[in-house]
C-alpha positions in Angstrom: -27.8 3.0 -28.7 -28.3 4.9 -25.6 -25.1 5.3 -23.6 -25.4 4.6 -19.6 -23.7 6.7 -17.2 -20.7 4.7 -15.5 -19.3 5.0 -12.2 -15.6 3.3 -12.1 -13.6 2.9 -8.8 -10.1 3.3 -9.4 -7.1 1.4 -8.1 -6.2 0.2 -5.4 -9.6 -0.1 -5.0 -11.1 -3.7 -6.1 -14.8 -2.7 -6.3 -16.3 -3.4 -9.7 -17.7 -0.7 -12.2 -21.1 0.6 -11.7 -23.6 1.2 -14.5 -26.8 3.0 -13.3 -30.3 1.4 -14.0 -31.6 4.7 -15.8 -29.3 7.8 -16.5 -30.1 10.8 -14.9 -32.5 13.4 -16.4 -30.3 16.1 -15.1 -27.1 16.6 -13.0 -25.2 19.8 -11.6 -22.0 21.2 -11.5 -20.8 23.7 -8.6 -17.7 25.1 -8.2 -16.8 27.9 -6.1 -13.9 30.5 -6.5 -12.3 32.3 -3.3 -11.9 36.2 -3.3 -10.9 37.6 -0.2 -11.3 41.3 0.9 -7.8 42.8 1.6 -6.6 45.9 3.6 -8.9 45.8 6.2 -10.7 49.3 7.3 -8.1 51.2 6.5 -8.2 54.6 6.2 -7.6 54.1 2.2 -10.3 51.6 1.9 -13.1 53.6 3.8 -12.6 55.9 0.4 -14.1 53.0 -2.0 -17.9 51.9 -1.7 -16.0 48.2 -1.7 -12.9 46.4 -0.2 -10.2 45.3 -2.8 -10.1 41.7 -3.5 -7.5 39.3 -3.3 -7.4 35.9 -5.2 -7.8 33.0 -2.6 -7.6 30.1 -5.2 -10.3 27.9 -6.5 -12.8 25.2 -4.8 -13.4 21.9 -5.9 -15.8 21.2 -8.3 -19.1 19.1 -6.9 -21.0 16.8 -9.1 -24.6 16.1 -8.1 -26.5 13.3 -9.7 -30.1 12.1 -8.9 -30.3 8.4 -9.8 -33.6 6.3 -10.2 -33.8 2.3 -9.5 -36.8 0.3 -10.0 -36.6 -3.6 -9.9 -40.1 -4.2 -10.4 -39.8 -5.7 -13.9 -36.7 -7.4 -12.9 -36.8 -11.2 -13.7 -35.3 -12.0 -10.5 -37.1 -14.2 -8.0 -36.3 -12.3 -4.9 -36.4 -8.5 -5.8 -34.8 -5.9 -3.5 -33.5 -2.8 -5.0 -31.0 -2.7 -2.6 -28.9 -5.4 -4.5 -28.3 -2.2 -6.7 -28.3 0.6 -4.7 -25.8 -1.2 -2.1 -23.0 -0.6 -5.1 -23.3 3.0 -4.5 -23.1 2.6 -0.4 -20.1 0.8 -1.0 -18.2 3.7 -2.3 -19.0 5.4 1.0 -17.1 2.7 3.0 -13.3 2.8 3.6 -11.5 0.1 1.6 -9.6 -2.8 3.2 -6.3 -1.5 2.5 -4.0 0.0 5.8 -2.2 2.2 3.0 -5.3 3.6 1.9 -7.7 4.2 4.7 -10.3 6.3 2.9 -13.4 5.6 0.4 -12.4 5.1 -3.2 -11.6 7.7 -5.9 -14.1 7.4 -8.7 -14.5 8.5 -12.3 -17.9 9.1 -13.4 -17.9 8.7 -17.4 -20.8 9.6 -19.9 -20.9 10.1 -23.3 -18.4 10.6 -25.7 -15.4 12.7 -24.2 -15.4 16.4 -26.2 -14.0 19.7 -25.4 -15.5 21.6 -22.3 -17.4 18.3 -21.4 -18.1 17.6 -17.7 -17.1 14.0 -18.0 -15.2 12.2 -17.0 -15.3 13.4 -13.9 -13.0 12.0 -11.1 -13.8 12.7 -7.7 -15.1 11.3 -4.1 -18.3 10.8 -2.8 -19.4 13.5 -0.3 -22.9 12.6 0.3 -25.4 10.1 -0.6 -29.1 9.7 0.5 -31.5 7.0 -0.2 -35.1 7.3 -0.6 -37.2 4.0 -1.1 -40.9 4.4 -2.6 -42.4 1.1 -3.3 -42.2 -2.2 -1.3 -43.0 -6.1 -1.8 -45.7 -7.9 0.7 -42.5 -9.3 2.4 -41.3 -5.5 3.1 -38.0 -5.4 0.4 -37.8 -1.8 -1.6 -38.6 -2.4 -4.8 -38.1 1.2 -6.1 -35.3 4.1 -5.1 -34.1 7.5 -5.7 -30.5 8.3 -4.9 -29.1 11.5 -4.7 -25.4 11.3 -4.8 -22.6 14.1 -4.7 -18.9 13.6 -5.9 -16.3 16.2 -5.3 -13.3 16.6 -7.4 -10.1 14.8 -6.9 -7.2 15.8 -8.7 -3.8 14.8 -9.2 -1.7 18.1 -8.0 1.3 17.2 -10.5 -1.4 16.2 -13.5 -3.3 19.9 -12.4 -0.2 21.6 -12.8 0.8 20.5 -16.2 -2.8 21.0 -17.1 -3.1 24.5 -15.9 0.6 25.3 -17.1 1.9 23.1 -19.7 5.5 24.9 -19.8 5.9 23.3 -16.5 7.7 19.9 -15.8 8.8 17.8 -13.2 12.1 15.8 -11.9 12.2 13.1 -9.6 15.2 13.6 -7.3 18.0 10.7 -7.3 21.1 10.3 -4.9 23.6 13.1 -5.0 21.5 15.4 -7.0 21.6 19.2 -5.8 19.8 21.8 -7.4 23.0 22.9 -9.7 23.3 19.5 -11.0 19.9 19.3 -11.8 19.8 23.0 -13.4 22.8 21.6 -15.5 20.8 18.8 -16.8 18.0 20.5 -17.6 18.9 23.7 -18.5 22.4 23.5 -19.5 23.6 25.7 -16.9 24.5 25.0 -13.2 24.1 28.6 -12.6 20.4 28.7 -13.0 19.4 26.7 -9.9 17.7 29.8 -8.6 14.9 29.3 -10.8 14.2 25.9 -9.8 14.6 27.1 -5.7 12.2 29.6 -6.2 9.4 27.4 -8.2 9.9 25.1 -5.1 10.4 27.5 -2.1 13.6 26.1 -1.4 16.4 27.5 0.8 18.9 25.2 0.8 20.2 24.2 -2.9 22.7 21.4 -1.8 20.2 19.3 0.3 17.4 17.3 -1.7 15.2 14.6 -0.6 15.9 11.7 -2.6 12.5 10.2 -4.6 10.9 14.0 -4.0 9.0 15.4 -7.1 10.7 19.2 -8.3 8.6 21.4 -10.5 11.0 22.8 -13.1 9.4 25.6 -14.9 10.8 26.8 -18.4 13.8 28.9 -18.8 12.8 32.4 -19.4 
């Protein structure tokens, strides 16, 4: 059975899951990694053919799809391909939710989840173009090609755990100090500096209730 590519808007969005009409013939994944020259045009740097580089962080991946739609063989009496393409257009619009004034985050799934697979891919629509190529006698578009790009959307806490499984987190409760947290997680309140350094904190006594602290593994 040919499994179709699916685009699922994630909560709090109330949009329904989208199953594409035809699977793409190809897709592309792009990711940038920043390396910045350091040191400027110093006397030392001028002795080399290229400047030293400093890692500046990884950029978000971008998934690009070309999707084809055709309703010429549809059984519906009124044929208009925009009934299908409009579902993707909805992914570019702000949700009717004052707490989340942005378009929905989506999960793009295709095939089985295997190691090093690009799917499922979680991201937001950053560009969408529609090209209509066939029309009915009354002017309704019947065929369309859509080019859509999704930029990767990561949950920072989940990404931290994926990149460093030895790291964990702690939600601050009323009355907590770094010393009391260190006593609970390490069994030694004097190790509070490990938590302070991981979270770039200067005051070990003042903690905001509900904030999430990174708790590194005790060395």
